C-alpha positions, 0 to 999 in steps of 0.5 A: 135691774141687776146690780153694778156688781152681777154685771161686773161679774158677768162681764168678767165671766164672759171675758174670762171665758174667752181667754182674756184677764180682767180686772175691775176698777169702781170708782164710786165718785164718778159713778164709772167702772174701768175694766182692764182686758188683757191676754198673751198675743200669739207671739207672747207678747202682753197685750192689753186695753181699757174700757170704761161702764158708766153706771150699769150701763152694759151698753157704755161699755161695749160703746167704749170697746167699739171706740178703742178698736176704731182707733190704731194702735201704737202705729196699727192699723185699725184691722190689726188692732180689731183682731187683736182686741176682738171679744166674741160675745 
């Protein structure tokens, strides 16, 4: 079984390989990790979003990210949001 620290390192490595900067903040009392993913848009603007992992469940992190993609951000359409927040595996 992978430890939570190993999963966090793998998430960060995968995201950084795909051009994202990632910070992870552990909340031991709630058994969660909040990730902040950020990068510059092609227009040079900061773009970032937060996603939460429950315990050691990578599936919960992916589910949270998918939920963010479905919701419009600051008046953008879902398609615009998905284009900006797309993470490759």
